[in-house]
C-alpha positions as CSV (number, residue, x, y, z in Angstrom):
1,M,102.7,107.3,39.1
2,R,102.4,104.0,40.3
3,A,104.4,100.6,40.5
4,V,103.9,97.2,40.7
5,V,107.3,96.0,42.0
6,T,108.3,92.1,41.9
7,R,110.9,90.8,43.3
8,V,112.0,88.2,40.2
9,L,114.3,85.5,39.4
10,S,114.5,86.3,35.5
11,A,111.9,88.3,33.6
12,S,111.5,89.3,30.0
13,V,109.7,91.4,27.0
14,K,108.8,89.5,24.0
15,I,107.4,91.9,20.8
16,D,106.3,89.4,17.8
17,G,107.3,86.5,19.7
18,K,111.2,88.4,19.4
19,E,113.0,89.0,22.5
20,I,113.9,92.5,23.2
21,S,114.6,92.7,27.1
22,S,115.6,90.6,30.1
23,I,117.1,90.4,33.1
24,D,118.0,87.5,35.6
25,K,118.1,88.2,39.4
26,G,116.3,91.9,40.0
27,F,112.8,93.7,39.8
28,L,110.2,93.4,37.0
29,V,108.7,97.3,37.2
30,L,105.1,97.6,35.7
31,L,104.7,101.6,35.8
32,G,102.1,103.6,35.1
33,V,102.0,107.9,35.0
34,H,99.0,109.5,35.9
35,T,97.3,112.7,34.3
36,S,99.0,114.7,36.9
37,D,102.1,113.4,37.8
38,T,105.2,115.6,37.1
39,K,109.0,115.5,37.0
40,E,108.9,115.1,41.0
41,Q,107.1,112.0,41.1
42,A,109.2,110.6,38.2
43,L,112.5,111.1,40.5
44,K,110.6,109.9,43.8
45,I,109.1,107.0,42.2
46,A,112.9,105.7,40.9
47,D,114.2,107.1,44.7
48,K,111.9,104.3,46.1
49,I,112.6,101.2,43.4
50,C,116.3,101.6,43.3
51,G,116.3,102.0,47.1
52,L,113.4,98.7,48.2
53,R,115.2,96.8,50.6
54,V,113.6,93.3,49.7
55,F,116.6,91.4,49.2
56,E,117.4,88.8,51.8
57,D,120.6,88.6,54.0
58,E,122.4,86.3,55.5
59,N,119.4,85.8,58.3
60,G,116.8,85.3,55.6
61,K,115.5,88.9,56.6
62,M,114.8,91.4,53.7
63,N,117.3,93.9,54.1
64,I,119.1,94.2,51.7
65,G,118.7,97.0,49.0
66,P,118.8,95.7,44.8
67,K,122.0,97.5,44.2
68,D,123.6,95.4,47.0
69,A,122.5,92.7,45.7
70,G,123.3,92.8,42.4
71,A,120.1,93.4,40.9
72,K,118.6,94.2,37.3
73,L,115.7,96.0,36.6
74,L,113.1,95.6,33.8
75,I,111.1,98.2,33.8
76,V,107.5,98.6,31.4
77,S,105.0,101.3,30.9
78,Q,102.0,99.8,32.3
79,F,98.6,102.8,31.8
80,T,96.2,100.1,33.1
81,L,97.5,100.5,36.5
82,Y,95.3,103.6,36.3
83,A,92.3,101.6,35.6
84,D,89.1,103.0,36.8
85,C,87.1,99.4,37.6
86,S,83.5,101.1,39.3
87,S,81.7,98.9,36.0
88,R,82.6,96.2,34.7
89,R,84.5,97.6,31.6
90,P,87.3,99.5,33.0
91,G,88.2,103.2,32.1
92,F,91.3,104.8,31.9
93,T,91.1,108.4,32.0
94,E,93.0,108.6,35.1
95,A,95.9,107.5,33.0
96,A,98.0,110.3,31.6
97,R,98.1,110.3,27.4
98,P,101.4,109.1,26.0
99,E,102.6,112.9,25.2
100,I,103.4,113.1,28.8
101,S,103.5,109.6,29.9
102,E,106.7,108.4,28.1
103,P,108.8,110.9,28.9
104,L,107.8,110.6,32.7
105,Y,108.5,106.5,32.2
106,E,111.7,107.5,30.2
107,L,112.6,109.7,33.3
108,V,112.7,106.9,35.5
109,V,114.4,104.8,33.5
110,E,117.3,107.2,33.1
111,E,117.1,108.0,36.9
112,C,117.8,103.9,37.5
113,R,120.8,103.9,35.3
114,N,121.9,107.1,36.9
115,R,121.8,105.0,40.1
116,G,124.5,102.3,38.8
117,F,121.2,99.6,37.7
118,E,121.4,97.8,34.8
119,V,117.7,99.0,33.2
120,G,116.0,96.8,30.1
121,T,112.6,98.2,29.2
122,G,109.9,97.3,27.2
123,V,108.7,99.3,24.0
124,F,106.6,102.1,24.4
125,G,102.8,101.5,23.3
126,A,103.7,98.2,22.3
127,D,102.1,95.1,22.0
128,M,103.9,93.2,24.5
129,K,104.5,89.4,25.8
130,V,105.8,90.1,29.4
131,E,106.9,86.9,31.5
132,S,108.7,86.3,34.9
133,V,109.7,84.1,37.5
134,N,108.6,85.5,40.6
135,D,110.8,85.1,43.9
136,G,109.6,84.5,47.0
137,P,106.6,85.4,45.5
138,V,107.5,89.4,46.8
139,T,105.2,91.7,45.2
140,I,105.0,95.5,46.7
141,L,102.6,98.8,45.3
142,L,104.4,101.9,45.1
143,D,101.7,104.9,44.7
144,T,103.5,108.4,45.1
145,K,100.4,109.6,46.7
146,D,101.3,107.7,49.3
147,F,104.4,109.0,50.1
148,M,105.1,112.4,48.3
149,K,102.8,115.0,50.9
């Protein structure tokens, strides 16, 4: 799994001009699922997201986790994170099909909620407009292939 985690002051998702989800301070998470991903990867990436210490402490150091910072999460499915850009027209054969990716996406959302976070979501497979006000900016790339051995 891959996640682009951006620390935000606010973020929202709109479909057909109607806001369906929004957060204030927290993380906007764009989440991609690989064809070989399993429940294990979903649980691990949820753990990483919920534990990222990138909020500033009293000394201005990124040392506070999202829970202690009172952060909310907005998690949006993003199959294009597995784009093969070896040619000018990206291919998406590494992105999991919806029957695999949707349950794993939902598992990540559920796991984050189980850890006490308020979690907003997009609508899986919908044409969404995502807006955010980046804070910092702080953007972290997570890929389970890098931390699952």
